[in-house]
Phi, psi and omega in degrees: 000127181280134175224139171241122184237113179273153175205167175105354179290172179166192179256129181217151176282155176306137183094348181278185184227153172216153174236117178267148175233151175224109180266123180258143177217159177092348181194148177274119182254018186298338181263357186258154171287134177240150184210168175243139175232163176216157180220118177274156180304130178077006181237164178283155175295137181232150178286140180249309183196158176213160182216137181264186185294339178265011181065027171275131188242156175225151184224149169293148182302328184292341183241354183301132181089347180245326183252148175227123177263142178209169180215152174236099185295329179296328179260358181055044186231141178248146181231157171219109175272122184243116179244164178049049184295145180240157177305327180287355173277354180299137178160179173271131183254131185238140174269142181221140169227123179250117176259185180295333186240346185220161179228113186252140179228147171275181183274349177096152174226135187275133174241125179234123181247118181268148182270000000 
């Protein structure tokens, strides 16, 4: 059974940092693109960043220069280092892996940035 478990969320002041982790189990995702999404209250879920098997990454314009996505294939774990956090970064953050046949999501971890 595939599971994605996020951790590392919390409450932080504007300008602070958090590091999110997503531990995958039940399947090896080293060849797949992995990504982070977030959803603010009352808004649609939006893409934040993604990384492919060669560790090439892409970012939404809103987080570019502040967030860094990385992966450790040996640990089957995805990370998101978030610096210079802003109140508009507040939301539930979800880990995602989309394969040719399935789309996997974690349960989410809450990030709250106070002004």
